[in-house]
The first five atom37 places (N, CA, C, CB, O) and aatype in JSON, in Angstrom:
{
  "aatype": [12, 6, 19, 1, 0, 1, 9, 1, 6, 12, 3, 10, 6, 15, 10, 1, 0, 15, 11, 0, 7, 6, 19, 10, 19, 6, 0, 19, 14, 7, 6, 19, 18, 14, 0, 6, 10, 11, 5, 19, 7, 0, 10, 0, 10, 1, 1, 3, 7, 6, 3, 6, 11, 18, 13, 2, 19, 15, 10, 0, 10, 16, 1, 15, 3, 15, 1, 10, 1, 14, 7, 12, 16, 0, 1, 19, 13, 10, 10, 1, 6, 6, 1, 14, 7, 13, 15, 1, 13, 8, 0, 15, 14, 1, 6, 14, 7, 7, 7, 13, 19, 4, 5, 19, 1, 3, 15, 1, 7, 1, 19, 16, 6, 1, 14, 19, 6, 19, 7, 0, 6, 7, 1, 16, 10, 16, 6, 19, 1, 15, 7, 10, 11, 6, 7, 3, 19, 19, 19, 0, 17, 1],
  "atom_mask": [
    [1, 1, 1, 1, 1],
    [1, 1, 1, 1, 1],
    [1, 1, 1, 1, 1],
    [1, 1, 1, 1, 1],
    [1, 1, 1, 1, 1],
    [1, 1, 1, 1, 1],
    [1, 1, 1, 1, 1],
    [1, 1, 1, 1, 1],
    [1, 1, 1, 1, 1],
    [1, 1, 1, 1, 1],
    [1, 1, 1, 1, 1],
    [1, 1, 1, 1, 1],
    [1, 1, 1, 1, 1],
    [1, 1, 1, 1, 1],
    [1, 1, 1, 1, 1],
    [1, 1, 1, 1, 1],
    [1, 1, 1, 1, 1],
    [1, 1, 1, 1, 1],
    [1, 1, 1, 1, 1],
    [1, 1, 1, 1, 1],
    [1, 1, 1, 0, 1],
    [1, 1, 1, 1, 1],
    [1, 1, 1, 1, 1],
    [1, 1, 1, 1, 1],
    [1, 1, 1, 1, 1],
    [1, 1, 1, 1, 1],
    [1, 1, 1, 1, 1],
    [1, 1, 1, 1, 1],
    [1, 1, 1, 1, 1],
    [1, 1, 1, 0, 1],
    [1, 1, 1, 1, 1],
    [1, 1, 1, 1, 1],
    [1, 1, 1, 1, 1],
    [1, 1, 1, 1, 1],
    [1, 1, 1, 1, 1],
    [1, 1, 1, 1, 1],
    [1, 1, 1, 1, 1],
    [1, 1, 1, 1, 1],
    [1, 1, 1, 1, 1],
    [1, 1, 1, 1, 1],
    [1, 1, 1, 0, 1],
    [1, 1, 1, 1, 1],
    [1, 1, 1, 1, 1],
    [1, 1, 1, 1, 1],
    [1, 1, 1, 1, 1],
    [1, 1, 1, 1, 1],
    [1, 1, 1, 1, 1],
    [1, 1, 1, 1, 1],
    [1, 1, 1, 0, 1],
    [1, 1, 1, 1, 1],
    [1, 1, 1, 1, 1],
    [1, 1, 1, 1, 1],
    [1, 1, 1, 1, 1],
    [1, 1, 1, 1, 1],
    [1, 1, 1, 1, 1],
    [1, 1, 1, 1, 1],
    [1, 1, 1, 1, 1],
    [1, 1, 1, 1, 1],
    [1, 1, 1, 1, 1],
    [1, 1, 1, 1, 1],
    [1, 1, 1, 1, 1],
    [1, 1, 1, 1, 1],
    [1, 1, 1, 1, 1],
    [1, 1, 1, 1, 1],
    [1, 1, 1, 1, 1],
    [1, 1, 1, 1, 1],
    [1, 1, 1, 1, 1],
    [1, 1, 1, 1, 1],
    [1, 1, 1, 1, 1],
    [1, 1, 1, 1, 1],
    [1, 1, 1, 0, 1],
    [1, 1, 1, 1, 1],
    [1, 1, 1, 1, 1],
    [1, 1, 1, 1, 1],
    [1, 1, 1, 1, 1],
    [1, 1, 1, 1, 1],
    [1, 1, 1, 1, 1],
    [1, 1, 1, 1, 1],
    [1, 1, 1, 1, 1],
    [1, 1, 1, 1, 1],
    [1, 1, 1, 1, 1],
    [1, 1, 1, 1, 1],
    [1, 1, 1, 1, 1],
    [1, 1, 1, 1, 1],
    [1, 1, 1, 0, 1],
    [1, 1, 1, 1, 1],
    [1, 1, 1, 1, 1],
    [1, 1, 1, 1, 1],
    [1, 1, 1, 1, 1],
    [1, 1, 1, 1, 1],
    [1, 1, 1, 1, 1],
    [1, 1, 1, 1, 1],
    [1, 1, 1, 1, 1],
    [1, 1, 1, 1, 1],
    [1, 1, 1, 1, 1],
    [1, 1, 1, 1, 1],
    [1, 1, 1, 0, 1],
    [1, 1, 1, 0, 1],
    [1, 1, 1, 0, 1],
    [1, 1, 1, 1, 1],
    [1, 1, 1, 1, 1],
    [1, 1, 1, 1, 1],
    [1, 1, 1, 1, 1],
    [1, 1, 1, 1, 1],
    [1, 1, 1, 1, 1],
    [1, 1, 1, 1, 1],
    [1, 1, 1, 1, 1],
    [1, 1, 1, 1, 1],
    [1, 1, 1, 0, 1],
    [1, 1, 1, 1, 1],
    [1, 1, 1, 1, 1],
    [1, 1, 1, 1, 1],
    [1, 1, 1, 1, 1],
    [1, 1, 1, 1, 1],
    [1, 1, 1, 1, 1],
    [1, 1, 1, 1, 1],
    [1, 1, 1, 1, 1],
    [1, 1, 1, 1, 1],
    [1, 1, 1, 0, 1],
    [1, 1, 1, 1, 1],
    [1, 1, 1, 1, 1],
    [1, 1, 1, 0, 1],
    [1, 1, 1, 1, 1],
    [1, 1, 1, 1, 1],
    [1, 1, 1, 1, 1],
    [1, 1, 1, 1, 1],
    [1, 1, 1, 1, 1],
    [1, 1, 1, 1, 1],
    [1, 1, 1, 1, 1],
    [1, 1, 1, 1, 1],
    [1, 1, 1, 0, 1],
    [1, 1, 1, 1, 1],
    [1, 1, 1, 1, 1],
    [1, 1, 1, 1, 1],
    [1, 1, 1, 0, 1],
    [1, 1, 1, 1, 1],
    [1, 1, 1, 1, 1],
    [1, 1, 1, 1, 1],
    [1, 1, 1, 1, 1],
    [1, 1, 1, 1, 1],
    [1, 1, 1, 1, 1],
    [1, 1, 1, 1, 1]
  ],
  "atom_positions": [
    [[184.67, 83.48, 145.53], [183.96, 83.19, 146.85], [182.71, 84.14, 146.78], [184.96, 83.5, 148.25], [182.66, 85.23, 146.22]],
    [[181.75, 83.52, 147.43], [180.48, 84.23, 147.6], [179.92, 84.71, 149.05], [179.51, 83.36, 147.03], [180.06, 84.1, 150.11]],
    [[179.38, 85.71, 148.88], [178.97, 86.19, 150.16], [177.37, 86.51, 150.28], [179.8, 87.45, 150.44], [176.83, 87.2, 149.42]],
    [[176.68, 86.01, 151.35], [175.34, 85.89, 151.32], [175.09, 87.15, 152.4], [174.77, 84.29, 151.72], [175.84, 87.32, 153.36]],
    [[174.04, 87.95, 152.14], [173.53, 89.07, 153.01], [172.09, 89.2, 152.96], [174.13, 90.37, 152.64], [171.36, 88.47, 152.29]],
    [[171.76, 89.99, 153.56], [170.17, 90.51, 153.57], [169.99, 91.94, 153.28], [169.45, 90.3, 155.0], [170.86, 92.72, 153.68]],
    [[168.85, 92.43, 152.56], [168.72, 93.61, 152.41], [167.06, 93.95, 152.8], [169.24, 93.91, 150.99], [166.07, 93.27, 152.55]],
    [[167.16, 95.22, 153.48], [165.72, 95.49, 153.69], [164.88, 95.69, 152.76], [165.52, 96.41, 154.36], [165.32, 96.24, 151.75]],
    [[163.66, 95.38, 152.8], [162.57, 95.64, 151.9], [162.56, 97.07, 151.23], [161.32, 95.44, 152.65], [162.45, 97.27, 150.02]],
    [[162.67, 97.98, 152.17], [162.78, 99.48, 151.82], [164.01, 99.79, 151.02], [162.82, 100.36, 153.1], [164.08, 100.85, 150.4]],
    [[164.98, 98.93, 151.0], [166.1, 99.29, 150.18], [166.25, 98.66, 148.86], [167.23, 99.04, 150.87], [167.21, 98.89, 148.12]],
    [[165.11, 97.73, 148.54], [165.2, 96.81, 147.6], [165.16, 97.79, 145.96], [163.85, 95.66, 147.93], [165.59, 97.3, 144.91]],
    [[164.65, 98.97, 146.03], [164.55, 99.82, 144.8], [166.08, 100.26, 144.66], [163.42, 101.17, 144.96], [166.51, 100.18, 143.51]],
    [[166.88, 100.67, 145.54], [168.25, 101.11, 145.35], [169.06, 99.88, 144.9], [168.84, 101.75, 146.67], [170.04, 100.05, 144.19]],
    [[168.65, 98.58, 145.31], [169.44, 97.68, 145.09], [169.29, 97.35, 143.43], [169.14, 96.58, 146.09], [170.23, 96.84, 142.82]],
    [[168.14, 97.65, 142.84], [167.92, 97.44, 141.43], [168.72, 98.22, 140.85], [166.65, 97.63, 140.95], [169.06, 97.83, 139.73]],
    [[169.25, 99.36, 141.27], [170.12, 100.37, 140.32], [171.59, 99.9, 140.4], [170.03, 102.05, 140.85], [172.47, 100.44, 139.72]],
    [[171.84, 98.87, 141.25], [173.35, 98.44, 141.62], [173.63, 96.96, 140.97], [173.57, 98.35, 143.43], [172.8, 96.05, 140.96]],
    [[174.78, 96.91, 140.48], [175.07, 95.56, 140.13], [176.4, 95.38, 140.72], [175.01, 95.27, 138.61], [177.05, 94.41, 140.33]],
    [[176.87, 96.14, 141.56], [178.34, 96.17, 142.09], [178.28, 96.44, 143.51], [179.28, 97.29, 141.39], [177.34, 97.09, 143.99]],
    [[179.24, 95.97, 144.22], [179.25, 96.16, 145.81], [180.71, 96.1, 146.26], [0.0, 0.0, 0.0], [181.64, 95.72, 145.54]],
    [[180.82, 96.5, 147.47], [182.17, 96.21, 148.23], [181.94, 95.48, 149.49], [182.94, 97.54, 148.6], [180.96, 95.76, 150.19]],
    [[182.76, 94.56, 149.84], [182.57, 93.76, 151.09], [183.95, 94.11, 151.93], [182.36, 92.01, 150.73], [185.13, 94.03, 151.56]],
    [[183.39, 94.54, 153.2], [184.55, 94.41, 154.11], [184.46, 93.45, 155.17], [184.83, 95.62, 154.7], [183.43, 93.28, 155.82]],
    [[185.59, 92.78, 155.35], [185.58, 91.56, 156.27], [186.29, 91.86, 157.58], [186.28, 90.31, 155.56], [187.46, 92.26, 157.58]],
    [[185.52, 91.64, 158.85], [186.09, 91.99, 160.12], [187.38, 91.42, 160.18], [185.28, 91.56, 161.26], [188.25, 92.16, 160.63]],
    [[187.71, 90.24, 159.83], [189.02, 89.61, 160.08], [190.33, 89.99, 159.3], [188.82, 88.26, 159.89], [191.45, 89.56, 159.56]],
    [[189.96, 90.93, 158.2], [190.79, 91.52, 157.44], [190.66, 92.83, 157.31], [190.79, 91.02, 156.41], [190.33, 93.32, 156.22]],
    [[190.9, 93.61, 158.44], [190.64, 95.12, 158.43], [191.39, 95.83, 157.4], [191.0, 95.74, 159.74], [192.47, 95.44, 156.97]],
    [[190.75, 96.98, 156.99], [191.43, 97.8, 155.85], [191.32, 97.28, 154.66], [0.0, 0.0, 0.0], [191.77, 98.02, 153.8]],
    [[190.87, 96.25, 154.25], [190.75, 95.62, 152.9], [189.42, 95.71, 152.3], [191.11, 94.2, 152.95], [188.52, 95.22, 152.99]],
    [[189.08, 96.24, 151.16], [187.96, 96.11, 150.61], [187.94, 95.32, 149.5], [187.5, 97.19, 150.38], [188.87, 95.38, 148.7]],
    [[186.77, 94.4, 149.3], [186.89, 93.42, 148.36], [185.66, 94.04, 147.35], [186.72, 91.79, 149.03], [184.53, 94.27, 147.78]],
    [[186.07, 94.25, 146.02], [185.13, 94.32, 145.04], [184.11, 93.1, 144.8], [185.87, 94.57, 143.9], [184.57, 91.96, 144.81]],
    [[182.72, 93.32, 144.59], [181.93, 92.2, 144.51], [180.82, 92.46, 143.44], [181.37, 91.86, 145.88], [180.41, 93.61, 143.26]],
    [[180.34, 91.36, 142.71], [179.22, 91.62, 141.78], [178.0, 91.0, 142.31], [179.49, 91.1, 140.38], [178.1, 89.85, 142.74]],
    [[176.65, 91.71, 142.35], [175.59, 91.24, 142.65], [175.16, 90.02, 141.71], [174.76, 92.3, 142.69], [174.94, 90.19, 140.5]],
    [[175.04, 88.78, 142.35], [174.56, 87.84, 141.5], [173.1, 87.4, 141.64], [175.38, 86.77, 141.61], [172.42, 87.06, 140.67]],
    [[172.65, 87.42, 142.86], [171.06, 86.87, 143.04], [170.38, 87.67, 143.95], [170.9, 85.35, 143.62], [171.04, 88.17, 144.86]],
    [[169.01, 87.91, 143.87], [168.29, 88.51, 145.02], [166.97, 87.54, 145.26], [167.85, 90.15, 144.68], [166.22, 87.12, 144.38]],
    [[166.9, 87.31, 146.52], [165.81, 86.24, 146.75], [164.49, 86.67, 146.29], [0.0, 0.0, 0.0], [164.19, 87.87, 146.28]],
    [[163.69, 85.77, 145.9], [162.18, 86.26, 145.55], [161.25, 86.3, 146.55], [161.52, 85.45, 144.58], [160.11, 86.73, 146.35]],
    [[161.67, 85.86, 147.73], [160.61, 85.76, 148.88], [161.14, 86.61, 149.89], [160.35, 84.27, 149.47], [162.3, 86.56, 150.3]],
    [[160.19, 87.44, 150.3], [160.4, 88.43, 151.49], [160.28, 87.67, 152.94], [159.24, 89.67, 151.42], [159.26, 87.07, 153.3]],
    [[161.36, 87.78, 153.62], [161.39, 87.01, 154.8], [161.32, 88.06, 156.16], [162.77, 86.08, 154.75], [161.69, 89.23, 156.13]],
    [[160.82, 87.44, 157.24], [160.87, 88.31, 158.45], [161.43, 87.4, 159.59], [159.37, 88.95, 158.83], [161.1, 86.21, 159.71]],
    [[162.33, 88.09, 160.44], [162.75, 87.43, 161.74], [161.62, 87.43, 162.67], [163.97, 88.14, 162.41], [160.75, 88.31, 162.67]],
    [[161.64, 86.37, 163.51], [160.59, 86.36, 164.53], [160.72, 87.7, 165.51], [160.73, 84.95, 165.4], [161.77, 88.19, 165.93]],
    [[159.6, 88.08, 165.7], [159.38, 89.24, 166.69], [159.83, 90.56, 165.98], [0.0, 0.0, 0.0], [159.83, 91.6, 166.64]],
    [[160.16, 90.58, 164.79], [160.49, 91.87, 163.97], [159.5, 92.19, 162.93], [161.84, 91.76, 163.26], [159.05, 91.28, 162.25]],
    [[159.12, 93.43, 162.75], [158.07, 93.84, 161.69], [158.79, 93.95, 160.46], [157.32, 95.21, 161.99], [158.19, 93.7, 159.42]],
    [[160.24, 94.37, 160.45], [160.93, 94.63, 159.09], [161.03, 93.38, 158.22], [162.38, 95.18, 159.31], [161.37, 92.32, 158.75]],
    [[160.78, 93.43, 157.01], [161.09, 92.34, 156.07], [162.48, 92.6, 155.31], [159.89, 92.21, 155.03], [162.95, 93.71, 155.07]],
    [[163.03, 91.38, 154.98], [164.25, 91.46, 154.07], [164.21, 90.55, 153.04], [165.5, 91.25, 154.76], [163.33, 89.69, 152.94]],
    [[165.33, 90.71, 152.09], [165.32, 89.71, 151.02], [166.88, 89.22, 151.06], [164.81, 90.37, 149.47], [167.81, 89.98, 151.32]],
    [[166.98, 88.02, 150.81], [168.42, 87.34, 150.87], [169.08, 87.83, 149.48], [168.34, 85.51, 150.97], [168.39, 87.91, 148.47]],
    [[170.33, 88.12, 149.49], [171.14, 88.49, 148.2], [172.47, 87.77, 148.3], [171.41, 90.12, 148.04], [173.0, 87.59, 149.39]],
    [[172.97, 87.38, 147.23], [174.39, 86.84, 147.11], [175.19, 87.66, 146.2], [174.42, 85.39, 146.59], [174.68, 88.2, 145.22]],
    [[176.56, 87.79, 146.53], [177.41, 88.62, 145.77], [178.68, 87.66, 145.65], [177.69, 90.12, 146.5], [179.02, 86.91, 146.57]],
    [[179.3, 87.74, 144.55], [180.51, 87.02, 144.15], [181.66, 88.13, 144.2], [180.34, 86.32, 142.61], [181.7, 89.19, 143.57]],
    [[182.58, 87.63, 145.09], [183.87, 88.51, 145.07], [184.59, 88.43, 143.73], [184.9, 88.05, 146.21], [184.71, 87.37, 143.12]],
    [[185.07, 89.61, 143.3], [185.7, 89.6, 142.07], [187.22, 89.25, 142.21], [185.49, 90.93, 141.43], [187.79, 89.08, 141.14]],
    [[187.85, 89.14, 143.18], [189.09, 88.64, 143.4], [189.16, 87.81, 144.58], [190.0, 89.66, 143.46], [188.34, 88.02, 145.48]],
    [[190.16, 86.77, 144.73], [190.25, 85.86, 145.7], [191.25, 86.33, 146.88], [190.64, 84.59, 145.06], [192.04, 87.25, 146.69]],
    [[191.19, 85.69, 147.99], [192.12, 86.17, 149.02], [192.26, 84.84, 150.08], [191.48, 87.66, 149.8], [191.33, 84.43, 150.78]],
    [[193.35, 84.38, 150.04], [193.4, 82.99, 150.96], [193.19, 83.33, 152.38], [194.87, 82.16, 150.87], [193.0, 82.35, 153.09]],
    [[193.18, 84.45, 152.97], [192.89, 84.74, 154.3], [191.23, 84.61, 154.65], [193.46, 86.2, 154.56], [190.8, 84.53, 155.8]],
    [[190.46, 84.61, 153.5], [188.9, 84.53, 153.71], [188.48, 83.07, 154.03], [188.08, 85.03, 152.35], [188.91, 82.15, 153.34]],
    [[187.64, 82.85, 155.05], [187.28, 81.54, 155.16], [185.62, 81.68, 155.23], [188.04, 80.79, 156.48], [185.08, 82.77, 155.44]],
    [[184.95, 80.55, 155.06], [183.56, 80.45, 154.97], [183.12, 80.68, 156.49], [183.08, 79.01, 154.31], [183.74, 80.2, 157.45]],
    [[181.94, 81.49, 156.6], [181.36, 81.81, 158.01], [181.89, 83.03, 158.57], [0.0, 0.0, 0.0], [181.43, 83.48, 159.62]],
    [[183.03, 83.72, 157.8], [183.49, 85.06, 158.54], [182.42, 86.27, 158.37], [184.98, 85.58, 157.89], [181.63, 86.31, 157.42]],
    [[182.46, 87.08, 159.24], [181.57, 88.18, 159.27], [182.09, 89.15, 158.39], [181.37, 88.72, 160.59], [183.29, 89.44, 158.3]],
    [[181.0, 89.73, 157.64], [181.33, 90.72, 156.56], [180.29, 91.83, 156.67], [181.32, 90.05, 155.08], [179.23, 91.65, 157.27]],
    [[180.6, 92.98, 156.07], [179.65, 94.12, 155.84], [179.61, 94.33, 154.31], [180.12, 95.49, 156.62], [180.63, 94.26, 153.62]],
    [[178.4, 94.6, 153.81], [178.22, 94.45, 152.39], [177.79, 95.99, 151.96], [177.05, 93.23, 152.02], [176.83, 96.5, 152.55]],
    [[178.39, 96.62, 151.09], [177.84, 97.94, 150.61], [177.58, 97.9, 149.17], [178.77, 99.09, 150.89], [178.52, 97.68, 148.4]],
    [[176.53, 98.06, 148.78], [175.91, 98.14, 147.48], [176.1, 99.6, 146.84], [174.39, 97.76, 147.62], [175.66, 100.61, 147.39]],
    [[176.79, 99.61, 145.6], [177.17, 100.94, 145.06], [176.03, 101.11, 144.05], [178.71, 101.01, 144.37], [175.69, 100.25, 143.24]],
    [[175.43, 102.43, 144.23], [174.31, 102.81, 143.42], [174.83, 103.53, 142.02], [173.38, 103.79, 144.31], [174.22, 103.61, 140.96]],
    [[175.99, 103.98, 142.33], [176.56, 104.92, 141.34], [178.04, 105.19, 141.62], [175.77, 106.25, 141.34], [178.42, 105.52, 142.74]],
    [[178.93, 105.03, 140.52], [180.25, 105.21, 140.74], [180.61, 106.83, 140.36], [181.06, 104.1, 139.87], [180.05, 107.27, 139.36]],
    [[181.36, 107.56, 140.97], [181.74, 108.85, 140.65], [183.34, 108.91, 140.58], [181.13, 109.83, 141.7], [183.94, 109.13, 141.64]],
    [[183.97, 108.76, 139.58], [185.43, 108.68, 139.44], [186.07, 110.08, 140.12], [185.82, 108.51, 137.77], [185.46, 111.11, 139.83]],
    [[187.01, 110.2, 140.83], [187.66, 111.18, 141.24], [187.16, 111.65, 142.44], [0.0, 0.0, 0.0], [187.65, 112.72, 142.82]],
    [[186.19, 111.05, 143.24], [185.59, 111.49, 144.58], [185.92, 110.39, 145.63], [183.95, 111.71, 144.47], [185.85, 109.17, 145.46]],
    [[186.29, 111.04, 146.74], [186.55, 110.01, 147.83], [185.17, 109.72, 148.6], [187.72, 110.58, 148.9], [184.25, 110.53, 148.7]],
    [[185.18, 108.44, 149.12], [184.06, 108.05, 149.99], [184.61, 107.46, 151.07], [183.07, 107.17, 149.38], [185.71, 106.92, 150.95]],
    [[183.93, 107.47, 152.3], [184.35, 106.76, 153.5], [183.12, 106.06, 154.06], [185.0, 107.75, 154.56], [182.0, 106.35, 153.62]],
    [[183.3, 105.02, 155.13], [182.21, 104.34, 155.57], [181.77, 104.88, 157.07], [182.56, 102.83, 155.52], [181.52, 104.15, 158.04]],
    [[181.75, 106.2, 157.03], [181.09, 107.02, 158.12], [180.73, 108.32, 157.61], [181.98, 107.21, 159.35], [181.36, 108.9, 156.73]],
    [[179.58, 108.8, 158.23], [179.35, 110.28, 157.95], [180.11, 111.21, 158.49], [178.19, 110.68, 158.27], [180.53, 111.01, 159.63]],
    [[180.42, 112.32, 157.86], [181.01, 113.44, 158.63], [180.0, 114.08, 159.83], [181.4, 114.61, 157.54], [178.77, 114.03, 159.82]],
    [[180.67, 114.57, 160.64], [179.7, 115.1, 161.53], [179.44, 116.78, 161.32], [180.21, 114.75, 163.0], [180.25, 117.48, 160.73]],
    [[178.4, 117.2, 161.79], [178.12, 118.71, 161.32], [178.19, 119.59, 162.38], [176.76, 118.95, 160.68], [177.11, 119.91, 162.86]],
    [[179.26, 120.08, 162.89], [179.08, 120.98, 164.17], [178.82, 122.46, 163.78], [180.42, 120.93, 165.14], [179.69, 123.13, 163.23]],
    [[177.8, 122.85, 164.04], [177.5, 124.23, 163.78], [177.25, 124.72, 162.37], [0.0, 0.0, 0.0], [177.48, 125.9, 162.07]],
    [[176.78, 123.82, 161.49], [176.5, 124.0, 160.06], [177.35, 123.35, 159.04], [0.0, 0.0, 0.0], [176.82, 122.7, 158.13]],
    [[178.6, 123.46, 159.1], [179.44, 122.96, 158.04], [179.81, 121.44, 158.46], [0.0, 0.0, 0.0], [179.62, 120.98, 159.58]],
    [[180.29, 120.83, 157.5], [180.76, 119.4, 157.64], [182.28, 119.38, 157.75], [180.29, 118.49, 156.41], [183.0, 119.96, 156.94]],
    [[182.72, 118.66, 158.79], [183.97, 118.47, 159.02], [184.34, 117.03, 159.09], [184.3, 119.14, 160.11], [183.44, 116.22, 159.35]],
    [[185.61, 116.6, 158.87], [186.14, 115.35, 159.1], [187.18, 115.34, 160.22], [186.69, 114.86, 157.87], [187.6, 116.46, 160.51]],
    [[187.61, 114.5, 160.8], [188.81, 114.24, 161.7], [189.62, 113.51, 160.96], [188.56, 113.55, 163.0], [189.24, 112.42, 160.53]],
    [[190.99, 114.04, 160.68], [191.94, 113.53, 159.88], [193.26, 113.26, 160.68], [192.13, 114.44, 158.76], [193.79, 114.21, 161.25]],
    [[193.8, 112.03, 160.75], [195.04, 111.81, 161.44], [196.28, 112.12, 160.43], [195.06, 110.28, 161.98], [196.36, 111.79, 159.25]],
    [[197.24, 112.85, 161.21], [198.39, 113.13, 160.14], [199.35, 112.13, 160.45], [199.11, 114.63, 160.18], [199.04, 111.27, 161.27]],
    [[200.64, 112.12, 159.84], [201.67, 111.22, 159.78], [202.15, 111.08, 161.37], [202.84, 111.76, 158.74], [202.52, 110.03, 161.91]],
    [[202.06, 112.17, 161.89], [202.45, 112.07, 163.28], [201.47, 111.49, 164.49], [202.8, 113.4, 163.6], [201.74, 111.49, 165.69]],
    [[200.47, 111.1, 163.96], [199.41, 110.66, 164.84], [198.55, 111.72, 165.49], [0.0, 0.0, 0.0], [197.73, 111.36, 166.33]],
    [[198.66, 112.88, 165.22], [197.73, 114.05, 165.62], [196.51, 114.04, 164.92], [198.34, 115.39, 165.38], [196.51, 113.8, 163.71]],
    [[195.37, 114.28, 165.59], [194.04, 114.27, 164.84], [193.54, 115.8, 164.7], [192.89, 113.31, 165.67], [193.5, 116.5, 165.71]],
    [[193.19, 116.24, 163.56], [192.74, 117.7, 163.26], [191.63, 117.56, 162.5], [193.75, 118.6, 162.53], [191.44, 116.6, 161.76]],
    [[190.76, 118.64, 162.67], [189.49, 118.7, 161.95], [189.86, 119.41, 160.55], [188.32, 119.54, 162.84], [190.71, 120.3, 160.44]],
    [[189.17, 118.93, 159.6], [189.21, 119.68, 158.3], [187.71, 119.82, 157.62], [190.24, 118.87, 157.25], [186.91, 118.89, 157.55]],
    [[187.49, 121.02, 157.19], [186.22, 121.24, 156.63], [186.09, 120.51, 155.24], [185.99, 122.75, 156.5], [187.01, 120.55, 154.42]],
    [[184.96, 119.85, 155.02], [184.95, 119.12, 153.73], [183.48, 119.35, 153.03], [185.28, 117.49, 154.01], [182.46, 119.5, 153.7]],
    [[183.5, 119.36, 151.82], [182.22, 119.54, 150.96], [181.73, 118.21, 150.66], [182.45, 120.33, 149.59], [182.52, 117.45, 150.11]],
    [[180.59, 117.81, 150.93], [179.96, 116.49, 150.65], [179.14, 116.53, 149.61], [179.25, 115.96, 151.68], [178.85, 117.62, 149.14]],
    [[178.58, 115.3, 149.05], [177.73, 115.26, 148.04], [176.73, 114.38, 148.37], [0.0, 0.0, 0.0], [175.98, 114.62, 149.32]],
    [[176.6, 113.1, 147.51], [175.6, 112.24, 147.78], [176.07, 111.52, 149.23], [175.39, 111.22, 146.5], [177.21, 111.25, 149.61]],
    [[174.73, 111.29, 149.94], [174.89, 110.56, 151.22], [173.84, 109.41, 151.14], [174.66, 111.54, 152.56], [172.72, 109.5, 150.63]],
    [[174.42, 108.28, 151.74], [173.61, 107.13, 151.95], [173.45, 106.68, 153.23], [0.0, 0.0, 0.0], [173.75, 107.53, 154.07]],
    [[173.07, 105.58, 153.69], [172.96, 105.26, 155.01], [174.43, 105.06, 155.71], [172.08, 104.01, 155.1], [174.69, 105.4, 156.87]],
    [[175.27, 104.49, 154.86], [176.59, 104.11, 155.34], [177.8, 104.69, 154.59], [176.68, 102.65, 155.31], [178.93, 104.56, 155.05]],
    [[177.56, 105.33, 153.44], [178.65, 105.91, 152.63], [178.29, 107.38, 152.49], [178.8, 105.18, 151.19], [177.11, 107.72, 152.52]],
    [[179.37, 108.36, 152.33], [179.1, 109.66, 152.19], [180.23, 110.06, 151.07], [179.16, 110.45, 153.62], [181.39, 109.7, 151.23]],
    [[179.84, 110.77, 150.02], [180.67, 111.32, 149.07], [181.27, 112.44, 149.51], [180.05, 111.57, 147.95], [180.58, 113.31, 150.05]],
    [[182.56, 112.6, 149.36], [183.44, 113.81, 149.68], [183.82, 114.56, 148.46], [184.75, 113.4, 150.41], [184.45, 113.89, 147.64]],
    [[183.6, 115.66, 148.17], [183.78, 116.31, 146.88], [185.15, 117.06, 147.04], [182.52, 117.33, 146.5], [186.05, 117.02, 146.21]],
    [[185.19, 117.71, 148.19], [186.56, 118.3, 148.37], [186.95, 118.48, 149.85], [186.64, 119.68, 147.66], [186.07, 118.57, 150.71]],
    [[188.24, 118.55, 150.14], [188.71, 118.7, 151.45], [189.64, 117.51, 152.06], [0.0, 0.0, 0.0], [190.33, 117.58, 153.08]],
    [[189.51, 116.49, 151.25], [190.41, 115.33, 151.59], [191.23, 115.08, 150.43], [189.64, 114.02, 151.99], [190.86, 115.46, 149.32]],
    [[192.36, 114.45, 150.6], [193.23, 114.05, 149.42], [193.55, 112.7, 149.75], [194.55, 114.93, 149.17], [193.4, 112.19, 150.86]],
    [[194.11, 112.04, 148.48], [194.39, 110.52, 148.37], [195.51, 110.32, 149.56], [195.0, 110.03, 146.71], [196.55, 110.97, 149.68]],
    [[195.09, 109.33, 150.37], [196.03, 108.89, 151.49], [195.58, 109.32, 152.91], [0.0, 0.0, 0.0], [196.02, 108.78, 153.93]],
    [[194.63, 110.36, 152.9], [194.26, 110.89, 154.26], [193.54, 109.88, 154.92], [193.44, 112.15, 154.24], [192.85, 109.04, 154.34]],
    [[193.73, 109.97, 156.35], [193.28, 108.87, 157.07], [192.06, 109.64, 157.82], [194.49, 108.14, 158.06], [192.28, 110.63, 158.53]],
    [[191.08, 109.25, 157.67], [189.73, 109.68, 158.23], [189.43, 108.9, 159.55], [188.54, 109.41, 157.15], [189.24, 107.69, 159.47]],
    [[189.39, 109.57, 160.81], [189.22, 108.88, 161.92], [187.64, 108.74, 162.23], [190.01, 109.56, 163.02], [186.94, 109.75, 162.3]],
    [[187.11, 107.46, 162.41], [186.03, 107.15, 162.55], [185.42, 107.62, 164.0], [186.05, 105.85, 162.25], [186.21, 107.68, 164.94]],
    [[184.26, 107.92, 164.18], [183.74, 108.45, 165.54], [182.45, 107.68, 165.58], [183.53, 110.18, 165.66], [181.92, 107.22, 164.57]],
    [[181.93, 107.55, 166.89], [180.66, 106.75, 167.12], [179.86, 107.92, 167.84], [180.86, 105.24, 168.09], [178.71, 107.73, 168.23]]
  ]
}
């Protein structure tokens, strides 16, 4: 299956460093689909009334899922670099009073704050070097 998306002109340089991505589909929450970058459009486009330019891109999912249908809404995350052994999540940790913390839900449903050490940060992904362990549920906040 193929996913079509747009990337802002200003993010084009980071795209060149990426050949892989992850796709999140709203209709299948909690599932992350690995993808490979297949094509980058040659023409910069602009929506009516907007100053920002973008390029069309297409990615191919590396595994199939019968729940996916054409036209579904998806979010695409392009990976610039893989760092084995590190956690990452699709929200930035908040920074109250200097240090970074994540809100983590335990098995009883209680939410607690836990200090974390962060590394590389992008617009939508943050590397967590320490403070979380496999299976932790990080509570997203807005």
